[in-house]
C-alpha positions as CSV (number, residue, x, y, z in Angstrom):
1,M,118.8,189.0,104.8
2,I,121.4,189.3,102.1
3,Q,123.6,187.1,104.3
4,S,120.9,184.4,104.3
5,L,120.9,184.4,100.5
6,Y,124.6,183.7,100.4
7,A,124.4,181.1,103.2
8,G,121.6,179.3,101.4
9,S,123.5,179.3,98.1
10,T,126.6,177.7,99.8
11,G,124.3,175.0,101.2
12,M,122.9,174.3,97.7
13,E,126.3,174.2,96.2
14,A,127.5,171.8,98.9
15,Q,124.6,169.5,98.4
16,Q,125.2,169.5,94.7
17,L,128.7,168.2,95.4
18,N,127.3,165.7,97.8
19,L,125.0,164.4,95.1
20,N,127.9,164.2,92.7
21,T,129.8,162.0,95.2
22,I,126.7,159.8,95.8
23,A,126.2,159.4,92.0
24,N,129.8,158.4,91.5
25,N,129.5,155.8,94.3
26,L,126.3,154.3,92.7
27,A,127.9,154.4,89.2
28,N,130.7,152.2,90.6
29,A,128.6,149.8,92.6
30,N,129.8,146.9,90.4
31,T,133.4,148.1,89.9
32,T,136.0,145.6,91.2
33,G,137.9,146.9,94.3
34,F,136.1,150.3,94.3
35,K,136.0,152.2,97.6
36,R,133.2,154.5,98.2
37,S,133.7,158.2,99.0
38,K,132.1,160.1,101.8
39,I,131.8,163.9,101.7
40,E,132.7,166.1,104.7
41,F,131.4,169.6,105.3
42,Q,132.7,172.5,107.4
43,D,131.0,175.7,108.5
44,L,132.3,179.0,107.2
45,L,133.7,181.9,109.2
46,Y,131.3,183.8,111.4
47,Q,130.4,187.4,111.7
48,K,130.6,188.4,115.4
49,P,128.8,191.7,116.2
50,R,129.1,190.9,119.9
51,T,131.8,188.6,121.2
52,A,131.3,186.3,124.2
53,G,133.5,187.3,127.1
54,A,133.8,191.0,125.9
55,D,134.1,193.6,128.7
56,V,130.9,195.7,128.8
57,G,132.2,197.9,131.6
58,S,132.6,197.7,135.4
59,G,134.3,194.4,135.0
60,N,131.1,192.8,133.6
61,L,131.6,190.2,130.8
62,L,129.2,189.1,128.2
63,P,128.1,185.6,129.0
64,T,127.2,184.9,125.3
65,G,127.8,186.6,122.0
66,V,126.2,187.1,118.7
67,E,127.5,184.9,115.9
68,L,126.1,185.0,112.3
69,G,127.1,182.1,110.2
70,N,128.0,182.4,106.5
71,G,127.1,178.9,105.3
72,T,129.0,175.7,104.6
73,R,131.6,174.3,102.3
74,V,133.0,170.9,101.3
75,V,136.4,170.2,102.8
76,A,137.0,166.6,101.8
77,T,135.7,163.6,99.9
78,A,137.4,160.9,101.8
79,K,137.7,157.3,100.6
80,V,136.3,154.6,102.9
81,F,138.6,151.6,102.7
82,T,136.3,149.1,104.3
83,Q,136.5,145.5,103.0
84,G,134.3,144.7,100.1
85,Q,132.7,141.3,99.7
86,L,134.7,138.5,98.0
87,K,133.1,137.1,94.9
88,Q,134.3,133.7,93.6
89,T,135.2,133.7,89.9
90,G,137.4,130.6,89.5
91,G,140.0,132.5,87.5
92,S,143.5,131.4,88.3
93,L,144.8,135.0,88.0
94,D,141.9,136.6,89.9
95,L,143.1,137.8,93.3
96,A,141.3,139.4,96.2
97,I,143.0,141.0,99.2
98,E,141.4,139.9,102.4
99,G,142.4,142.7,104.8
100,E,144.7,145.7,104.4
101,G,147.0,146.4,101.5
102,F,147.3,147.3,97.8
103,I,149.0,145.6,94.8
104,R,151.8,147.7,93.4
105,V,151.7,148.3,89.7
106,T,154.0,150.3,87.3
107,K,152.5,153.0,85.2
108,A,153.7,153.8,81.6
109,D,155.9,156.6,82.9
110,G,157.7,154.1,85.2
111,T,156.2,155.5,88.4
112,D,154.3,153.3,90.9
113,A,150.6,153.1,91.5
114,F,148.5,150.9,93.7
115,T,145.3,149.0,93.2
116,R,142.8,146.7,95.0
117,D,141.6,145.4,91.6
118,G,142.9,141.8,91.3
119,A,141.6,141.0,87.9
120,L,145.0,140.2,86.4
121,K,146.1,138.9,83.0
122,V,149.2,137.5,81.4
123,S,150.8,139.7,78.7
124,A,152.3,138.6,75.5
125,T,155.7,138.8,77.1
126,G,154.7,136.6,80.1
127,T,154.4,139.4,82.6
128,L,151.5,139.9,85.0
129,V,149.4,143.0,84.1
130,T,146.1,144.7,85.0
131,S,143.2,145.1,82.6
132,D,144.8,148.4,81.6
133,G,148.2,146.8,80.9
134,L,149.9,148.1,84.0
135,V,152.7,145.7,85.0
136,V,152.7,143.9,88.3
137,P,156.3,143.6,89.3
138,G,157.7,140.4,90.9
139,V,156.2,137.8,88.6
140,T,157.6,137.2,85.1
141,G,157.8,134.3,82.6
142,L,154.3,133.1,83.1
143,S,153.9,132.1,79.5
144,D,156.2,129.2,80.2
145,Y,154.0,127.7,82.9
146,K,150.5,126.3,83.4
147,N,148.4,125.5,86.5
148,I,149.4,128.8,88.1
149,G,148.9,128.8,91.9
150,I,149.0,131.7,94.2
151,S,149.2,131.1,98.0
152,P,147.8,133.4,100.7
153,D,151.3,134.6,101.5
154,G,151.9,135.6,97.8
155,T,154.1,132.8,96.6
156,V,153.4,132.1,92.9
157,T,154.0,128.6,91.6
158,G,153.4,126.9,88.2
159,T,154.1,123.8,86.2
160,N,156.8,124.2,83.6
161,L,155.5,123.4,80.2
162,K,158.8,121.8,79.1
163,S,159.9,119.8,82.2
164,G,156.5,119.3,83.8
165,V,158.0,120.3,87.1
166,T,156.1,122.5,89.5
167,Q,158.3,125.5,90.4
168,T,158.2,128.8,92.3
169,I,157.9,131.6,89.7
170,G,157.9,134.6,91.9
171,S,156.0,136.3,94.8
172,F,153.6,139.1,95.5
173,L,154.2,141.9,97.8
174,L,151.5,144.1,99.2
175,S,151.9,147.8,100.1
176,T,150.2,149.4,103.1
177,F,150.1,153.1,104.0
178,P,150.0,155.0,107.3
179,N,147.0,156.9,106.0
180,S,145.2,155.2,103.1
181,S,142.6,158.0,103.0
182,G,145.4,160.3,101.8
183,L,145.9,158.4,98.5
184,R,145.1,160.2,95.3
185,S,142.6,158.5,93.0
186,L,143.8,158.4,89.4
187,G,140.8,156.5,87.9
188,G,141.2,153.1,86.4
189,N,141.0,151.5,89.9
190,V,144.5,152.8,90.8
191,Y,145.8,155.3,93.4
192,E,149.1,157.0,93.9
193,Q,150.8,158.1,97.1
194,T,150.8,161.6,98.3
195,P,152.6,163.4,101.2
196,S,149.4,162.8,103.2
197,S,149.3,159.1,102.6
198,G,152.9,158.5,103.6
199,A,155.3,156.2,101.9
200,P,154.2,152.7,101.0
201,I,155.4,149.9,103.3
202,A,156.0,146.8,101.2
203,G,155.7,143.3,102.8
204,R,154.6,139.8,102.3
205,P,150.8,139.2,102.5
206,G,149.7,138.2,105.9
207,A,152.6,139.9,107.7
208,N,153.0,143.3,109.3
209,G,149.4,144.2,109.1
210,A,148.9,143.3,105.4
211,G,146.0,141.1,104.4
212,N,146.1,137.7,102.7
213,L,145.7,136.9,99.0
214,V,142.7,134.8,97.9
215,Q,143.1,133.1,94.5
216,G,140.0,132.7,92.3
217,F,138.2,135.6,94.0
218,L,137.7,139.3,93.3
219,E,136.8,142.0,95.8
220,T,133.6,143.7,95.0
221,S,132.8,147.4,95.5
222,N,132.1,148.4,99.1
223,V,129.2,150.6,98.0
224,N,125.9,149.8,99.8
225,V,123.3,150.8,97.3
226,V,120.5,151.1,99.8
227,E,122.6,153.4,102.0
228,E,123.5,155.6,99.0
229,M,119.9,155.9,98.1
230,V,119.1,157.1,101.6
231,N,122.0,159.6,101.4
232,M,120.6,160.8,98.0
233,I,117.2,161.5,99.5
234,Q,118.8,163.4,102.4
235,A,120.9,165.4,100.0
236,Q,117.8,166.2,97.9
237,R,115.8,167.4,100.9
238,A,118.7,169.5,102.2
239,Y,119.0,171.1,98.8
240,E,115.3,171.9,98.8
241,I,115.5,173.4,102.3
242,N,118.4,175.7,101.3
243,S,116.5,176.6,98.2
244,K,113.5,177.5,100.3
245,A,115.6,179.7,102.6
246,I,116.7,181.7,99.5
247,T,113.1,182.0,98.3
248,T,112.0,183.1,101.7
249,S,114.8,185.7,102.0
250,D,113.8,187.0,98.5
251,E,110.2,187.3,99.5
252,M,111.1,189.3,102.6
253,L,113.4,191.6,100.6
254,G,110.5,192.1,98.2
255,Q,108.2,193.1,101.1
256,L,110.8,195.6,102.3
257,A,110.9,197.1,98.8
258,Q,107.2,197.6,98.9
259,L,107.1,199.4,102.2
260,K,107.5,202.9,100.7
261,R,104.4,202.3,98.5
């Protein structure tokens, strides 16, 4: 019965982490480009007083064994990179990615990060930046142009303020990964590559598996609030059931302690 106490406690701890994941999903239901996380569980090692297939003499083998589980643990909180809905904003520098891919940005330390948040701005120096000031490489000198246009294949055009001529300013490249779920979340709507994600594959939007860019739209969070509420109820009930298992084990131990009396 002591084992049941530990198994129940692992279940409660796992469901607490599950609830934390659900709460984070709900908190980011309105975060641009946010991708929900799903928690994954794994059973712990088993105690095996009798092993299936063991020789019990005279060539006889046990058809089944005895396995006592030790509970559960959380092994992953995997990101689900399904497409969020596209919301029209009308902003000329608002971009949504329809399909696979990430916008590459440069962090303050000079290393690369990747985002699906297309709410972009023009800096004082004419570069394209995110809301946190991370530079989007490939497009510069925007302060000298108006009527900025971004085509689905990433070509950026604008009307020169001095000459009035429409010119190509630069182009966007999207980065895809062999395993997007292996990316590390940094907060601020950005991710960084890991050995599990593989190296980024840069390419023009609409080519080699990358999605298209849609100007004037933003990708909303892919969190389904109703689904998360159902998951929350399930997590709460599972927590209560594990708590009940611990309470029942404690009551049985209490009865054993009273036998001598």
